[in-house]
C-alpha positions as CSV (number, residue, x, y, z in Angstrom):
1,M,-51.9,-45.6,-27.5
2,S,-50.2,-41.9,-27.3
3,A,-48.9,-39.8,-24.2
4,I,-52.2,-37.7,-24.7
5,G,-54.3,-40.7,-24.2
6,K,-52.5,-42.0,-21.5
7,G,-52.8,-38.5,-19.0
8,G,-55.1,-36.8,-21.1
9,P,-54.7,-33.4,-22.1
10,G,-54.3,-32.0,-19.1
11,A,-51.6,-34.1,-18.3
12,W,-49.9,-33.4,-21.3
13,R,-49.8,-30.0,-21.1
14,V,-48.5,-30.3,-16.8
15,R,-45.5,-32.1,-18.5
16,A,-44.8,-29.6,-21.3
17,A,-44.6,-26.6,-19.3
18,R,-42.2,-28.6,-16.6
19,T,-40.1,-29.5,-19.7
20,A,-40.0,-25.8,-20.8
21,R,-39.0,-24.5,-17.7
22,L,-36.0,-27.4,-16.8
23,A,-35.2,-26.2,-20.4
24,S,-34.8,-22.7,-19.6
25,V,-32.9,-23.3,-16.3
26,I,-31.0,-25.3,-17.8
27,A,-30.1,-22.7,-20.4
28,C,-29.9,-19.9,-17.7
29,V,-27.0,-22.1,-15.9
30,G,-25.8,-22.4,-19.3
31,V,-25.3,-18.8,-19.8
32,F,-23.6,-17.9,-16.3
33,A,-21.7,-21.1,-16.3
34,G,-20.3,-19.3,-19.6
35,I,-20.3,-15.5,-18.0
36,W,-17.9,-16.7,-15.1
37,A,-15.6,-19.5,-16.7
38,G,-15.4,-17.3,-20.4
39,P,-12.6,-15.2,-18.7
40,A,-10.8,-17.6,-16.9
41,F,-11.3,-19.9,-20.1
42,A,-9.8,-17.5,-22.3
43,Q,-6.8,-16.6,-19.8
44,S,-6.1,-20.5,-20.0
45,Q,-6.0,-20.5,-23.8
46,A,-3.6,-17.4,-24.3
47,G,-1.6,-19.3,-21.8
48,A,-1.1,-22.2,-23.3
49,S,-0.8,-20.5,-26.8
50,A,1.6,-17.9,-25.5
51,P,5.2,-18.4,-26.1
52,A,7.2,-20.0,-22.9
53,S,9.2,-17.2,-22.4
54,K,6.6,-15.1,-22.6
55,A,4.8,-16.7,-19.8
56,E,7.8,-17.2,-17.9
57,N,8.8,-13.3,-17.9
58,T,5.1,-12.2,-17.0
59,T,4.6,-14.7,-14.0
60,N,8.1,-14.2,-12.5
61,A,8.6,-10.7,-13.2
62,P,8.9,-9.0,-9.5
63,D,7.0,-6.1,-8.6
64,T,9.8,-4.3,-7.4
65,Q,8.9,-0.2,-8.9
66,R,8.4,1.5,-5.4
67,K,6.6,4.6,-4.9
68,N,5.1,6.9,-2.3
69,W,1.5,5.4,-3.3
70,Y,0.1,7.3,-0.4
71,N,1.8,10.8,-0.7
72,D,3.4,10.7,2.9
73,P,5.7,13.4,3.5
74,F,9.1,12.5,2.6
75,F,11.6,15.5,2.1
76,A,15.1,16.3,3.0
77,L,16.0,18.5,5.4
78,S,19.7,19.1,5.0
79,N,21.6,17.6,2.7
80,A,25.4,18.4,3.7
81,I,26.8,15.1,3.1
82,G,26.4,13.7,-0.5
83,A,27.7,10.6,0.2
84,C,25.1,9.4,2.5
85,P,22.3,6.9,1.2
86,L,18.9,7.9,0.7
87,P,16.2,6.4,3.4
88,L,13.4,4.1,1.9
89,G,11.3,6.2,4.1
90,P,7.5,5.6,2.8
91,L,8.8,4.0,-0.8
92,M,6.7,0.7,-1.5
93,T,6.2,-1.5,-4.2
94,K,2.4,-1.9,-5.4
95,A,1.9,-5.1,-3.5
96,E,3.4,-4.0,-0.3
97,A,0.8,-0.6,-0.8
98,D,-1.8,-2.9,-1.5
99,D,-1.5,-5.0,1.6
100,D,-0.8,-2.1,3.7
101,A,-3.8,-0.7,2.7
102,H,-6.2,-2.4,5.3
103,Y,-4.0,-1.7,7.9
104,R,-3.4,2.1,7.5
105,V,-7.6,2.4,7.3
106,E,-7.1,0.6,10.8
107,R,-4.4,2.3,12.7
108,G,-5.3,6.2,11.2
109,T,-9.0,5.5,12.8
110,T,-7.8,4.4,16.4
111,C,-6.3,7.5,17.8
112,W,-10.1,9.1,16.6
113,L,-11.8,6.0,18.0
114,A,-9.9,6.6,21.4
115,H,-11.0,10.2,21.2
116,K,-7.4,11.2,21.5
117,C,-7.5,12.7,17.7
118,S,-10.2,15.4,16.7
119,K,-9.6,14.6,12.6
120,P,-11.0,11.1,11.8
121,N,-7.8,9.8,10.6
122,S,-4.6,10.2,12.1
123,Y,-2.9,10.7,8.5
124,L,-4.6,13.6,8.4
125,Y,-2.5,15.1,10.2
126,D,0.4,14.6,8.7
127,A,1.2,17.5,5.8
128,D,0.6,20.2,8.4
129,I,3.3,18.9,10.8
130,A,5.6,18.2,7.8
131,A,4.7,22.1,6.9
132,A,5.7,23.0,10.1
133,I,9.1,21.2,10.6
134,R,10.1,22.6,7.3
135,Q,8.9,26.0,8.8
136,Q,11.1,25.2,12.3
137,L,13.8,23.8,11.6
138,Q,14.7,24.1,7.9
139,G,18.3,25.5,7.6
140,D,18.3,25.6,11.3
141,A,22.3,25.6,12.8
142,L,21.6,21.9,14.6
143,F,21.5,20.4,11.1
144,A,24.9,22.0,9.8
145,G,27.1,19.1,8.4
146,T,24.1,16.5,7.7
147,S,22.1,15.0,5.6
148,I,18.6,14.1,7.3
149,W,15.3,13.0,5.6
150,I,12.0,13.4,7.1
151,T,9.5,10.7,6.7
152,V,6.0,11.6,8.6
153,Q,3.1,9.0,9.1
154,R,0.1,8.7,11.1
155,R,1.9,11.7,13.3
156,F,5.1,9.7,13.7
157,V,8.4,11.2,12.4
158,Y,11.0,9.6,11.4
159,A,14.6,11.4,11.1
160,E,17.0,9.5,8.9
161,G,20.1,10.0,7.6
162,C,23.7,11.3,8.4
163,V,25.3,13.3,11.0
164,G,28.8,14.2,11.7
165,P,30.7,13.2,15.2
166,G,29.3,14.6,18.1
167,F,25.8,15.4,16.5
168,D,23.2,15.9,19.4
169,S,20.4,13.2,18.4
170,A,18.5,14.3,22.0
171,A,18.4,17.7,20.6
172,L,16.6,17.0,17.7
173,E,14.2,14.4,19.0
174,R,13.1,17.0,21.5
175,R,12.7,19.8,18.8
176,L,10.6,17.5,16.8
177,S,8.7,16.3,19.4
178,A,7.8,20.1,20.3
179,I,5.9,20.0,16.7
180,P,2.1,20.7,17.6
181,D,0.2,16.7,16.9
182,V,3.4,14.8,16.7
183,E,3.1,11.7,18.4
184,Q,6.3,10.0,18.5
185,V,9.7,10.7,17.4
186,F,12.2,8.2,16.0
187,V,15.6,9.5,15.4
188,R,17.7,7.1,13.3
189,V,21.2,8.8,11.8
190,S,24.6,7.4,11.6
191,S,28.3,9.3,11.6
192,H,29.5,6.5,9.3
193,P,27.5,6.5,6.3
194,Q,30.0,3.5,4.4
195,G,28.9,0.9,7.4
196,P,26.0,-0.5,8.8
197,L,23.1,2.2,8.6
198,P,20.2,2.1,11.5
199,Y,17.5,2.8,8.8
200,K,16.1,1.0,5.3
201,T,17.5,2.0,2.3
202,L,16.5,0.8,-1.4
203,S,19.4,-1.6,-1.3
204,T,18.5,-3.0,2.2
205,A,14.2,-3.0,1.5
206,P,12.7,-6.1,2.1
């Protein structure tokens, strides 16, 4: 006896509908699996077919190109000592910049959340602080015989570079601290540019 005879026309139609729905679900699953697996599969195939040397170069090539990804103010306030190593300042690799992105948002908004800033992010003060430093201090007699770079990040001011013997670091810290909206000042200078430095450079970057 046929299947129709066993269950009648109604039962056959129910089984047919269920079979059709099942086939549709399987087809959809296959499509989505292809969408998700396609790029990974293609990449694995490309990697497998690529020459070993090329694959190794791509995998092991370090991302060492450093840039000022967030455009933090970074400039020379004086440049009398030519042998003074350039500070690392805000220069970062792309990986470091990506890793720092979340923390910049978190740190930047802390001041506003604490009702200590009128601007929603501390980094929004940096350009004005840098402009004020240039206007008030660039060319000042205090910096004669020095090479000092300024970095401004989140209302923090970093003065780094080389100075002559007897340079008054405390006076520089006071002058920078007097700039409106500056929260903290860090003076890291040395009178021995050939020796160990109190600040990071490209050669000492992690």
